[in-house]
FILOKOL-578980 format. One record per residue: residue number from 1; residue in three letters; chain; x, y, z of N, C-alpha, C, CB in turn. Coordinates in nm, 3 decimals, decimal comma. Glycine has a CB too. Example, Ala and Ser with C-alpha at 12.3 -4.5 7.8 and 13.67 -1.06 7.14 Angstrom:
2
+------+------+-------+---------+---------+---------+---------+---------+---------+---------+---------+---------+---------+---------+---------+
: resi : resn : chain :    n.xx :    n.yy :    n.zz :   ca.xx :   ca.yy :   ca.zz :    c.xx :    c.yy :    c.zz :   cb.xx :   cb.yy :   cb.zz :
+------+------+-------+---------+---------+---------+---------+---------+---------+---------+---------+---------+---------+---------+---------+
:    1 :  ALA :     A :   1,319 :  -0,569 :   0,780 :   1,230 :  -0,450 :   0,780 :   1,320 :  -0,330 :   0,780 :   1,131 :  -0,447 :   0,905 :
:    2 :  SER :     A :   1,285 :  -0,225 :   0,708 :   1,367 :  -0,106 :   0,714 :   1,290 :   0,003 :   0,787 :   1,408 :  -0,060 :   0,572 :
+------+------+-------+---------+---------+---------+---------+---------+---------+---------+---------+---------+---------+---------+---------+
//
This chain:
112
+------+------+-------+---------+---------+---------+---------+---------+---------+---------+---------+---------+---------+---------+---------+
: resi : resn : chain :    n.xx :    n.yy :    n.zz :   ca.xx :   ca.yy :   ca.zz :    c.xx :    c.yy :    c.zz :   cb.xx :   cb.yy :   cb.zz :
+------+------+-------+---------+---------+---------+---------+---------+---------+---------+---------+---------+---------+---------+---------+
:    1 :  UNK :     A :  12,223 :  12,118 :   8,822 :  12,207 :  12,016 :   8,784 :  12,060 :  11,976 :   8,764 :  12,274 :  11,950 :   8,855 :
:    2 :  UNK :     A :  11,978 :  11,908 :   8,681 :  11,890 :  11,884 :   8,605 :  11,829 :  11,789 :   8,666 :  11,924 :  11,864 :   8,490 :
:    3 :  UNK :     A :  11,746 :  11,710 :   8,715 :  11,683 :  11,575 :   8,673 :  11,614 :  11,576 :   8,576 :  11,608 :  11,516 :   8,755 :
:    4 :  UNK :     A :  11,600 :  11,446 :   8,502 :  11,510 :  11,412 :   8,376 :  11,355 :  11,365 :   8,405 :  11,584 :  11,289 :   8,296 :
:    5 :  UNK :     A :  11,275 :  11,466 :   8,298 :  11,161 :  11,427 :   8,334 :  11,118 :  11,248 :   8,334 :  11,080 :  11,512 :   8,245 :
:    6 :  UNK :     A :  11,148 :  11,146 :   8,258 :  11,149 :  11,050 :   8,284 :  11,168 :  10,978 :   8,451 :  11,223 :  11,032 :   8,198 :
:    7 :  UNK :     A :  11,275 :  11,021 :   8,476 :  11,330 :  10,993 :   8,642 :  11,223 :  11,034 :   8,725 :  11,472 :  11,085 :   8,696 :
:    8 :  UNK :     A :  11,163 :  11,150 :   8,720 :  11,051 :  11,229 :   8,794 :  10,991 :  11,131 :   8,797 :  10,976 :  11,351 :   8,742 :
:    9 :  UNK :     A :  10,883 :  11,105 :   8,661 :  10,769 :  11,005 :   8,604 :  10,780 :  10,856 :   8,670 :  10,787 :  10,989 :   8,432 :
:   10 :  UNK :     A :  10,889 :  10,822 :   8,697 :  10,930 :  10,700 :   8,723 :  10,919 :  10,651 :   8,883 :  11,067 :  10,696 :   8,670 :
:   11 :  UNK :     A :  10,954 :  10,755 :   8,961 :  10,971 :  10,791 :   9,095 :  10,807 :  10,837 :   9,143 :  11,095 :  10,918 :   9,107 :
:   12 :  UNK :     A :  10,729 :  10,891 :   9,098 :  10,590 :  10,907 :   9,102 :  10,495 :  10,785 :   9,024 :  10,567 :  11,048 :   9,038 :
:   13 :  UNK :     A :  10,555 :  10,688 :   8,963 :  10,467 :  10,562 :   8,938 :  10,495 :  10,481 :   9,064 :  10,507 :  10,474 :   8,794 :
:   14 :  UNK :     A :  10,629 :  10,472 :   9,105 :  10,676 :  10,381 :   9,164 :  10,592 :  10,406 :   9,282 :  10,819 :  10,378 :   9,171 :
:   15 :  UNK :     A :  10,559 :  10,536 :   9,331 :  10,512 :  10,597 :   9,475 :  10,330 :  10,580 :   9,454 :  10,578 :  10,800 :   9,497 :
:   16 :  UNK :     A :  10,327 :  10,602 :   9,364 :  10,168 :  10,548 :   9,321 :  10,116 :  10,401 :   9,359 :  10,154 :  10,550 :   9,156 :
:   17 :  UNK :     A :  10,209 :  10,344 :   9,276 :  10,204 :  10,202 :   9,272 :  10,214 :  10,092 :   9,450 :  10,345 :  10,176 :   9,163 :
:   18 :  UNK :     A :  10,301 :  10,197 :   9,521 :  10,345 :  10,158 :   9,658 :  10,227 :  10,196 :   9,761 :  10,487 :  10,236 :   9,697 :
:   19 :  UNK :     A :  10,203 :  10,330 :   9,746 :  10,070 :  10,380 :   9,816 :   9,918 :  10,305 :   9,793 :  10,053 :  10,530 :   9,766 :
:   20 :  UNK :     A :   9,905 :  10,293 :   9,632 :   9,818 :  10,208 :   9,614 :   9,779 :  10,062 :   9,648 :   9,821 :  10,218 :   9,531 :
:   21 :  UNK :     A :   9,871 :  10,002 :   9,672 :   9,901 :   9,876 :   9,739 :   9,864 :   9,869 :   9,859 :  10,023 :   9,842 :   9,740 :
:   22 :  UNK :     A :   9,911 :   9,939 :   9,942 :   9,907 :   9,956 :  10,090 :   9,764 :  10,007 :  10,147 :  10,022 :  10,061 :  10,131 :
:   23 :  UNK :     A :   9,695 :  10,094 :  10,027 :   9,570 :  10,168 :  10,024 :   9,473 :  10,010 :  10,025 :   9,555 :  10,294 :   9,864 :
:   24 :  UNK :     A :   9,483 :   9,977 :   9,933 :   9,383 :   9,839 :   9,892 :   9,362 :   9,730 :   9,941 :   9,401 :   9,787 :   9,795 :
:   25 :  UNK :     A :   9,552 :   9,724 :   9,993 :   9,539 :   9,591 :  10,112 :   9,472 :   9,606 :  10,248 :   9,683 :   9,543 :  10,160 :
:   26 :  UNK :     A :   9,487 :   9,724 :  10,263 :   9,383 :   9,745 :  10,424 :   9,263 :   9,771 :  10,417 :   9,414 :   9,858 :  10,521 :
:   27 :  UNK :     A :   9,206 :   9,745 :  10,317 :   9,026 :   9,775 :  10,296 :   8,959 :   9,687 :  10,361 :   8,959 :   9,763 :  10,146 :
:   28 :  UNK :     A :   8,874 :   9,662 :  10,440 :   8,790 :   9,586 :  10,511 :   8,706 :   9,523 :  10,387 :   8,708 :   9,672 :  10,626 :
:   29 :  UNK :     A :   8,704 :   9,372 :  10,381 :   8,604 :   9,296 :  10,265 :   8,460 :   9,375 :  10,250 :   8,564 :   9,122 :  10,318 :
:   30 :  UNK :     A :   8,432 :   9,439 :  10,329 :   8,268 :   9,491 :  10,316 :   8,289 :   9,619 :  10,241 :   8,177 :   9,526 :  10,478 :
:   31 :  UNK :     A :   8,409 :   9,645 :  10,222 :   8,402 :   9,760 :  10,125 :   8,487 :   9,762 :  10,003 :   8,433 :   9,877 :  10,193 :
:   32 :  UNK :     A :   8,516 :   9,610 :  10,000 :   8,581 :   9,554 :   9,851 :   8,473 :   9,615 :   9,749 :   8,589 :   9,357 :   9,835 :
:   33 :  UNK :     A :   8,355 :   9,594 :   9,722 :   8,271 :   9,595 :   9,618 :   8,223 :   9,776 :   9,542 :   8,140 :   9,506 :   9,689 :
:   34 :  UNK :     A :   8,263 :   9,855 :   9,681 :   8,254 :  10,007 :   9,662 :   8,372 :  10,046 :   9,571 :   8,261 :  10,089 :   9,806 :
:   35 :  UNK :     A :   8,497 :   9,978 :   9,638 :   8,624 :  10,031 :   9,564 :   8,599 :   9,974 :   9,445 :   8,771 :   9,995 :   9,621 :
:   36 :  UNK :     A :   8,603 :   9,820 :   9,440 :   8,586 :   9,800 :   9,247 :   8,512 :   9,926 :   9,167 :   8,467 :   9,646 :   9,202 :
:   37 :  UNK :     A :   8,392 :   9,959 :   9,232 :   8,339 :  10,082 :   9,154 :   8,405 :  10,179 :   9,124 :   8,251 :  10,139 :   9,203 :
:   38 :  UNK :     A :   8,444 :  10,211 :   9,219 :   8,558 :  10,364 :   9,175 :   8,662 :  10,348 :   9,109 :   8,630 :  10,442 :   9,290 :
:   39 :  UNK :     A :   8,758 :  10,201 :   9,107 :   8,868 :  10,183 :   9,059 :   8,785 :  10,169 :   8,891 :   8,961 :  10,049 :   9,140 :
:   40 :  UNK :     A :   8,684 :  10,128 :   8,865 :   8,632 :  10,067 :   8,741 :   8,610 :  10,239 :   8,686 :   8,469 :   9,940 :   8,761 :
:   41 :  UNK :     A :   8,559 :  10,325 :   8,766 :   8,563 :  10,459 :   8,716 :   8,687 :  10,542 :   8,683 :   8,499 :  10,526 :   8,801 :
:   42 :  UNK :     A :   8,809 :  10,480 :   8,776 :   8,934 :  10,530 :   8,739 :   8,963 :  10,508 :   8,625 :   9,026 :  10,494 :   8,803 :
:   43 :  UNK :     A :   8,928 :  10,393 :   8,598 :   9,024 :  10,307 :   8,446 :   8,936 :  10,334 :   8,329 :   9,043 :  10,100 :   8,451 :
:   44 :  UNK :     A :   8,814 :  10,441 :   8,373 :   8,746 :  10,481 :   8,274 :   8,785 :  10,582 :   8,240 :   8,637 :  10,484 :   8,286 :
:   45 :  UNK :     A :   8,827 :  10,658 :   8,318 :   8,890 :  10,805 :   8,272 :   9,035 :  10,753 :   8,255 :   8,877 :  10,949 :   8,399 :
:   46 :  UNK :     A :   9,119 :  10,663 :   8,256 :   9,238 :  10,646 :   8,161 :   9,198 :  10,604 :   8,066 :   9,343 :  10,572 :   8,191 :
:   47 :  UNK :     A :   9,136 :  10,544 :   8,025 :   9,100 :  10,491 :   7,860 :   9,059 :  10,648 :   7,819 :   8,938 :  10,346 :   7,835 :
:   48 :  UNK :     A :   9,007 :  10,787 :   7,832 :   8,991 :  10,838 :   7,785 :   9,124 :  10,931 :   7,750 :   8,894 :  10,855 :   7,825 :
:   49 :  UNK :     A :   9,244 :  10,941 :   7,887 :   9,323 :  11,013 :   7,860 :   9,446 :  10,940 :   7,755 :   9,357 :  11,064 :   7,986 :
:   50 :  UNK :     A :   9,422 :  10,803 :   7,779 :   9,518 :  10,709 :   7,667 :   9,486 :  10,758 :   7,526 :   9,481 :  10,529 :   7,670 :
:   51 :  UNK :     A :   9,334 :  10,727 :   7,511 :   9,298 :  10,742 :   7,374 :   9,321 :  10,896 :   7,332 :   9,146 :  10,694 :   7,354 :
:   52 :  UNK :     A :   9,349 :  11,019 :   7,439 :   9,404 :  11,159 :   7,427 :   9,564 :  11,174 :   7,374 :   9,390 :  11,226 :   7,575 :
:   53 :  UNK :     A :   9,588 :  11,053 :   7,448 :   9,748 :  11,070 :   7,448 :   9,802 :  10,986 :   7,320 :   9,822 :  11,004 :   7,600 :
:   54 :  UNK :     A :   9,717 :  10,890 :   7,265 :   9,717 :  10,813 :   7,127 :   9,702 :  10,902 :   7,031 :   9,609 :  10,709 :   7,106 :
:   55 :  UNK :     A :   9,644 :  10,985 :   7,004 :   9,536 :  11,052 :   6,929 :   9,675 :  11,218 :   6,924 :   9,328 :  11,064 :   7,047 :
:   56 :  UNK :     A :   9,699 :  11,203 :   6,964 :   9,786 :  11,343 :   6,992 :   9,932 :  11,337 :   6,969 :   9,773 :  11,391 :   7,143 :
:   57 :  UNK :     A :   9,988 :  11,217 :   6,998 :  10,101 :  11,183 :   7,004 :  10,137 :  11,209 :   6,821 :  10,110 :  11,028 :   7,082 :
:   58 :  UNK :     A :  10,274 :  11,283 :   6,844 :  10,330 :  11,257 :   6,651 :  10,406 :  11,122 :   6,615 :  10,467 :  11,390 :   6,593 :
:   59 :  UNK :     A :  10,491 :  11,085 :   6,752 :  10,551 :  10,951 :   6,688 :  10,459 :  10,830 :   6,683 :  10,676 :  10,904 :   6,770 :
:   60 :  UNK :     A :  10,502 :  10,712 :   6,665 :  10,504 :  10,576 :   6,638 :  10,515 :  10,549 :   6,786 :  10,622 :  10,517 :   6,535 :
:   61 :  UNK :     A :  10,586 :  10,520 :   6,829 :  10,597 :  10,468 :   6,982 :  10,498 :  10,511 :   7,064 :  10,718 :  10,509 :   7,052 :
:   62 :  UNK :     A :  10,458 :  10,669 :   7,079 :  10,360 :  10,701 :   7,157 :  10,248 :  10,664 :   7,110 :  10,356 :  10,816 :   7,187 :
:   63 :  UNK :     A :  10,184 :  10,670 :   6,965 :  10,081 :  10,608 :   6,925 :  10,061 :  10,445 :   6,976 :  10,090 :  10,626 :   6,784 :
:   64 :  UNK :     A :  10,152 :  10,369 :   6,960 :  10,177 :  10,234 :   6,992 :  10,100 :  10,215 :   7,156 :  10,358 :  10,205 :   6,984 :
:   65 :  UNK :     A :  10,216 :  10,303 :   7,221 :  10,185 :  10,311 :   7,401 :  10,024 :  10,347 :   7,380 :  10,295 :  10,469 :   7,515 :
:   66 :  UNK :     A :  10,000 :  10,439 :   7,349 :   9,866 :  10,481 :   7,379 :   9,785 :  10,396 :   7,328 :   9,830 :  10,603 :   7,337 :
:   67 :  UNK :     A :   9,780 :  10,321 :   7,237 :   9,658 :  10,184 :   7,170 :   9,680 :  10,085 :   7,309 :   9,726 :  10,071 :   6,970 :
:   68 :  UNK :     A :   9,808 :  10,053 :   7,319 :   9,817 :   9,976 :   7,438 :   9,778 :   9,967 :   7,600 :   9,910 :   9,972 :   7,436 :
:   69 :  UNK :     A :   9,751 :  10,108 :   7,581 :   9,708 :  10,163 :   7,759 :   9,556 :  10,137 :   7,712 :   9,752 :  10,378 :   7,831 :
:   70 :  UNK :     A :   9,512 :  10,205 :   7,601 :   9,390 :  10,181 :   7,585 :   9,306 :  10,048 :   7,612 :   9,381 :  10,213 :   7,479 :
:   71 :  UNK :     A :   9,385 :   9,949 :   7,531 :   9,361 :   9,838 :   7,546 :   9,381 :   9,759 :   7,705 :   9,432 :   9,795 :   7,444 :
:   72 :  UNK :     A :   9,474 :   9,760 :   7,765 :   9,487 :   9,755 :   7,894 :   9,391 :   9,814 :   8,002 :   9,593 :   9,801 :   7,907 :
:   73 :  UNK :     A :   9,373 :   9,925 :   7,985 :   9,239 :  10,010 :   8,067 :   9,100 :   9,933 :   8,031 :   9,220 :  10,195 :   8,004 :
:   74 :  UNK :     A :   9,070 :   9,915 :   7,897 :   8,945 :   9,844 :   7,847 :   8,922 :   9,694 :   7,934 :   8,966 :   9,815 :   7,671 :
:   75 :  UNK :     A :   9,026 :   9,633 :   7,949 :   9,006 :   9,477 :   7,983 :   9,054 :   9,505 :   8,143 :   9,120 :   9,345 :   7,875 :
:   76 :  UNK :     A :   9,081 :   9,630 :   8,217 :   9,066 :   9,637 :   8,362 :   8,905 :   9,653 :   8,403 :   9,157 :   9,764 :   8,418 :
:   77 :  UNK :     A :   8,877 :   9,726 :   8,302 :   8,732 :   9,795 :   8,310 :   8,642 :   9,688 :   8,327 :   8,686 :   9,882 :   8,179 :
:   78 :  UNK :     A :   8,646 :   9,583 :   8,228 :   8,567 :   9,422 :   8,192 :   8,599 :   9,372 :   8,302 :   8,618 :   9,314 :   8,059 :
:   79 :  UNK :     A :   8,719 :   9,345 :   8,312 :   8,744 :   9,230 :   8,472 :   8,698 :   9,305 :   8,584 :   8,927 :   9,183 :   8,522 :
:   80 :  UNK :     A :   8,690 :   9,426 :   8,591 :   8,676 :   9,484 :   8,714 :   8,513 :   9,434 :   8,739 :   8,713 :   9,659 :   8,711 :
:   81 :  UNK :     A :   8,409 :   9,489 :   8,632 :   8,305 :   9,452 :   8,634 :   8,234 :   9,331 :   8,640 :   8,284 :   9,494 :   8,575 :
:   82 :  UNK :     A :   8,286 :   9,232 :   8,626 :   8,281 :   9,077 :   8,639 :   8,296 :   9,065 :   8,779 :   8,396 :   8,990 :   8,557 :
:   83 :  UNK :     A :   8,443 :   9,098 :   8,838 :   8,433 :   9,094 :   8,935 :   8,347 :   9,127 :   9,090 :   8,495 :   9,112 :   8,910 :
:   84 :  UNK :     A :   8,294 :   9,239 :   9,003 :   8,209 :   9,314 :   9,127 :   8,098 :   9,253 :   9,113 :   8,183 :   9,478 :   9,127 :
:   85 :  UNK :     A :   8,037 :   9,219 :   9,003 :   7,897 :   9,095 :   8,961 :   7,874 :   8,994 :   9,033 :   7,906 :   9,015 :   8,832 :
:   86 :  UNK :     A :   8,020 :   8,936 :   9,042 :   8,039 :   8,804 :   9,135 :   8,029 :   8,824 :   9,277 :   8,175 :   8,738 :   9,117 :
:   87 :  UNK :     A :   8,087 :   8,922 :   9,299 :   8,089 :   9,008 :   9,460 :   8,007 :   9,011 :   9,515 :   8,110 :   9,132 :   9,480 :
:   88 :  UNK :     A :   7,886 :   9,118 :   9,405 :   7,764 :   9,125 :   9,452 :   7,673 :   8,991 :   9,499 :   7,705 :   9,194 :   9,355 :
:   89 :  UNK :     A :   7,651 :   8,908 :   9,385 :   7,634 :   8,784 :   9,380 :   7,625 :   8,690 :   9,488 :   7,710 :   8,753 :   9,316 :
:   90 :  UNK :     A :   7,714 :   8,726 :   9,571 :   7,751 :   8,649 :   9,710 :   7,678 :   8,715 :   9,844 :   7,925 :   8,658 :   9,735 :
:   91 :  UNK :     A :   7,602 :   8,834 :   9,773 :   7,528 :   8,902 :   9,901 :   7,380 :   8,845 :   9,875 :   7,533 :   9,094 :   9,903 :
:   92 :  UNK :     A :   7,340 :   8,829 :   9,780 :   7,191 :   8,753 :   9,745 :   7,140 :   8,656 :   9,859 :   7,203 :   8,653 :   9,602 :
:   93 :  UNK :     A :   7,024 :   8,664 :   9,857 :   6,994 :   8,553 :   9,953 :   6,969 :   8,435 :   9,895 :   6,886 :   8,577 :  10,034 :
:   94 :  UNK :     A :   7,013 :   8,301 :   9,904 :   6,938 :   8,214 :   9,807 :   6,816 :   8,119 :   9,854 :   7,038 :   8,127 :   9,746 :
:   95 :  UNK :     A :   6,763 :   8,119 :   9,721 :   6,599 :   8,089 :   9,725 :   6,618 :   7,961 :   9,762 :   6,500 :   8,104 :   9,581 :
:   96 :  UNK :     A :   6,485 :   7,901 :   9,841 :   6,473 :   7,754 :   9,870 :   6,439 :   7,625 :   9,742 :   6,352 :   7,756 :   9,976 :
:   97 :  UNK :     A :   6,477 :   7,537 :   9,713 :   6,487 :   7,448 :   9,643 :   6,319 :   7,428 :   9,628 :   6,583 :   7,339 :   9,700 :
:   98 :  UNK :     A :   6,226 :   7,439 :   9,501 :   6,142 :   7,354 :   9,515 :   6,156 :   7,204 :   9,523 :   6,077 :   7,383 :   9,438 :
:   99 :  UNK :     A :   6,013 :   7,146 :   9,593 :   6,011 :   7,000 :   9,583 :   6,007 :   6,934 :   9,403 :   5,861 :   6,955 :   9,678 :
:  100 :  UNK :     A :   6,033 :   6,832 :   9,415 :   6,085 :   6,783 :   9,255 :   5,935 :   6,735 :   9,211 :   6,227 :   6,629 :   9,247 :
:  101 :  UNK :     A :   5,944 :   6,768 :   9,121 :   5,817 :   6,740 :   8,970 :   5,721 :   6,593 :   9,012 :   5,933 :   6,687 :   8,767 :
:  102 :  UNK :     A :   5,804 :   6,487 :   9,004 :   5,804 :   6,377 :   9,040 :   5,785 :   6,308 :   9,171 :   5,886 :   6,356 :   9,001 :
:  103 :  UNK :     A :   5,797 :   6,386 :   9,270 :   5,749 :   6,342 :   9,417 :   5,577 :   6,302 :   9,407 :   5,777 :   6,488 :   9,539 :
:  104 :  UNK :     A :   5,605 :   6,203 :   9,478 :   5,442 :   6,154 :   9,519 :   5,368 :   6,248 :   9,598 :   5,435 :   6,018 :   9,608 :
:  105 :  UNK :     A :   5,257 :   6,245 :   9,631 :   5,164 :   6,295 :   9,737 :   5,181 :   6,257 :   9,842 :   5,047 :   6,276 :   9,724 :
:  106 :  UNK :     A :   5,212 :   6,145 :   9,885 :   5,254 :   6,080 :  10,017 :   5,369 :   6,153 :  10,043 :   5,283 :   5,920 :  10,017 :
:  107 :  UNK :     A :   5,477 :   6,106 :   9,936 :   5,607 :   6,183 :  10,017 :   5,614 :   6,325 :   9,994 :   5,754 :   6,129 :   9,972 :
:  108 :  UNK :     A :   5,511 :   6,398 :   9,947 :   5,494 :   6,565 :  10,026 :   5,407 :   6,592 :  10,141 :   5,432 :   6,675 :   9,928 :
:  109 :  UNK :     A :   5,341 :   6,456 :  10,179 :   5,262 :   6,447 :  10,273 :   5,347 :   6,424 :  10,426 :   5,166 :   6,338 :  10,229 :
:  110 :  UNK :     A :   5,438 :   6,342 :  10,402 :   5,532 :   6,267 :  10,480 :   5,639 :   6,387 :  10,531 :   5,603 :   6,138 :  10,386 :
:  111 :  UNK :     A :   5,681 :   6,477 :  10,451 :   5,773 :   6,613 :  10,472 :   5,714 :   6,709 :  10,566 :   5,795 :   6,695 :  10,335 :
:  112 :  UNK :     A :   5,560 :   6,691 :  10,552 :   5,473 :   6,812 :  10,626 :   5,416 :   6,771 :  10,736 :   5,358 :   6,871 :  10,547 :
+------+------+-------+---------+---------+---------+---------+---------+---------+---------+---------+---------+---------+---------+---------+
//
């Protein structure tokens, strides 16, 4: 008895989702930014693979699915960069606010 390639691919996909979820869930918060950078790189590789799959497929369904894969991976990369940027901004030191321009000299002397 031969097992269908679709079933094998589905099993691999489910296992990858399971392992990926547990790997990402157990990452310490300090490593989230480097992890996001790696996932952005992986998504960029997925875009290349999806473009090849869409271009080399002869059937219309395969081309449509390849195009959808390119679009979803592109959204993932763009969103990943936005999230990474926001996470990096959390680690920047906040600057002290300058005194207001309308403050009088006596207010400045009183604070000093």
